[in-house]
C-alpha positions as CSV (number, residue, x, y, z in Angstrom):
1,X,-18.9,-12.1,-17.5
2,X,-16.9,-12.1,-14.8
3,X,-14.7,-8.4,-14.2
4,X,-10.7,-8.8,-13.6
5,X,-10.3,-6.7,-10.9
6,X,-7.6,-4.4,-10.4
7,X,-4.1,-4.9,-8.1
8,X,-3.0,-1.6,-6.9
9,X,0.1,-1.1,-6.5
10,X,0.7,2.3,-4.1
11,X,3.3,4.8,-3.8
12,X,3.9,7.4,-1.5
13,X,7.0,9.4,-0.8
14,X,7.4,12.9,1.2
15,X,9.3,15.7,0.7
16,X,10.9,15.0,4.2
17,X,11.7,11.3,2.9
18,X,13.8,12.7,0.2
19,X,15.8,15.0,2.2
20,X,17.0,12.5,4.7
21,X,17.1,9.6,1.8
22,X,14.8,7.6,4.2
23,X,13.3,6.1,1.0
24,X,13.5,5.8,-2.8
25,X,11.8,7.2,-5.5
26,X,8.8,6.8,-7.3
27,X,10.2,5.3,-10.6
28,X,12.2,3.3,-8.3
29,X,8.8,2.4,-6.5
30,X,7.1,1.8,-9.2
31,X,9.9,-0.6,-10.6
32,X,9.6,-2.5,-8.0
33,X,6.1,-3.0,-7.7
34,X,5.6,-3.7,-10.7
35,X,8.5,-6.5,-11.4
36,X,6.8,-7.6,-7.3
37,X,3.4,-8.0,-9.6
38,X,4.8,-9.6,-12.3
39,X,6.3,-12.3,-10.6
40,X,3.5,-12.7,-8.6
41,X,0.9,-13.5,-12.0
42,X,-1.1,-10.2,-10.5
43,X,-1.6,-8.9,-14.2
44,X,-4.0,-6.0,-14.0
45,X,-2.4,-4.0,-12.0
46,X,-2.7,0.0,-11.2
47,X,-0.5,2.7,-9.9
48,X,-1.9,4.9,-7.1
49,X,0.6,8.0,-5.8
50,X,1.3,10.7,-3.6
51,X,4.9,12.0,-4.8
52,X,5.4,14.6,-1.7
53,X,2.9,13.8,0.9
54,X,3.8,13.1,4.4
55,X,2.8,9.4,6.0
56,X,1.1,11.0,8.5
57,X,-1.7,12.6,6.6
58,X,-4.3,10.2,4.8
59,X,-5.9,13.3,3.1
60,X,-4.0,12.5,0.0
61,X,-4.9,12.7,-3.7
62,X,-3.6,9.2,-4.5
63,X,-5.2,7.3,-1.2
64,X,-8.0,9.6,-1.6
65,X,-8.9,7.9,-5.2
66,X,-7.5,4.3,-3.8
67,X,-10.5,4.4,-1.0
68,X,-13.2,5.3,-4.1
69,X,-11.9,2.4,-6.3
70,X,-11.9,-0.2,-3.2
71,X,-15.6,1.4,-2.1
72,X,-16.4,1.1,-5.6
73,X,-15.9,-2.6,-5.5
74,X,-12.9,-2.3,-8.5
75,X,-9.8,-3.4,-5.7
76,X,-8.7,-6.8,-4.4
77,X,-5.2,-6.3,-3.3
78,X,-3.1,-3.5,-2.4
79,X,0.5,-3.7,-2.4
80,X,3.2,-1.3,-0.7
81,X,7.1,-1.7,-1.0
82,X,6.6,-1.5,3.1
83,X,4.1,-0.6,5.7
84,X,5.5,3.2,5.5
85,X,4.6,3.8,2.3
86,X,1.1,3.6,3.4
87,X,1.5,5.4,6.4
88,X,3.3,6.3,9.2
89,X,0.7,7.1,11.7
90,X,0.7,3.8,13.7
91,X,-3.1,4.1,14.9
92,X,-4.7,4.8,11.0
93,X,-2.4,2.8,9.1
94,X,-3.7,-0.4,11.7
95,X,-7.0,0.3,11.3
96,X,-6.6,0.8,7.8
97,X,-5.0,-3.3,7.4
98,X,-7.1,-4.3,10.3
99,X,-10.5,-3.2,9.6
100,X,-11.0,-0.7,6.4
101,X,-8.9,-3.5,4.1
102,X,-10.9,-7.3,5.6
103,X,-14.1,-5.1,5.3
104,X,-13.4,-4.2,1.9
105,X,-12.7,-8.1,1.1
106,X,-8.9,-6.2,0.2
107,X,-5.6,-8.0,0.8
108,X,-2.7,-5.9,1.4
109,X,0.6,-6.9,0.8
110,X,3.9,-5.0,2.1
111,X,6.9,-6.9,0.7
112,X,9.7,-5.4,3.0
113,X,8.3,-5.9,6.1
114,X,6.4,-9.5,4.5
115,X,3.2,-8.9,5.7
116,X,0.1,-10.2,3.5
117,X,-3.1,-10.3,5.1
118,X,-3.7,-13.9,3.3
119,X,-1.5,-15.2,5.3
120,X,-1.6,-15.6,9.1
121,X,1.7,-15.1,9.9
122,X,1.4,-11.2,10.1
123,X,2.1,-11.2,14.5
124,X,4.8,-9.2,13.6
125,X,3.0,-6.3,11.7
126,X,2.4,-4.2,14.4
127,X,5.7,-3.8,16.0
128,X,7.1,-2.5,12.4
129,X,4.2,0.0,11.9
130,X,4.7,1.0,15.6
131,X,8.5,1.2,14.4
132,X,7.6,3.5,11.2
């Protein structure tokens, strides 16, 4: 029997983001990602959340659990609201999108930035990443 892999819905907000009103709340991100997952028929989803963690640091509890589940082959897709929710350090974020996720057979989607690694039209993703 084939195990259905998880679609990881990753939410992150930092205290700096909240103060600048740059990002929506965790609850808003969760609702947005859940709606997208349901519309896209990604039914087996799980939330990974880092509330109050900077995007420049990838040593975050939710992100660490996400990586552990990826390395245990439990996850097939990772979805974020946009690239900045994954991270704000463009080199490290680029590493995950261009190396780590493909090496682990992970499809990555950043909804608002129109990034989907299953499609070949991600040429602008590095530029969006730098802007974050």
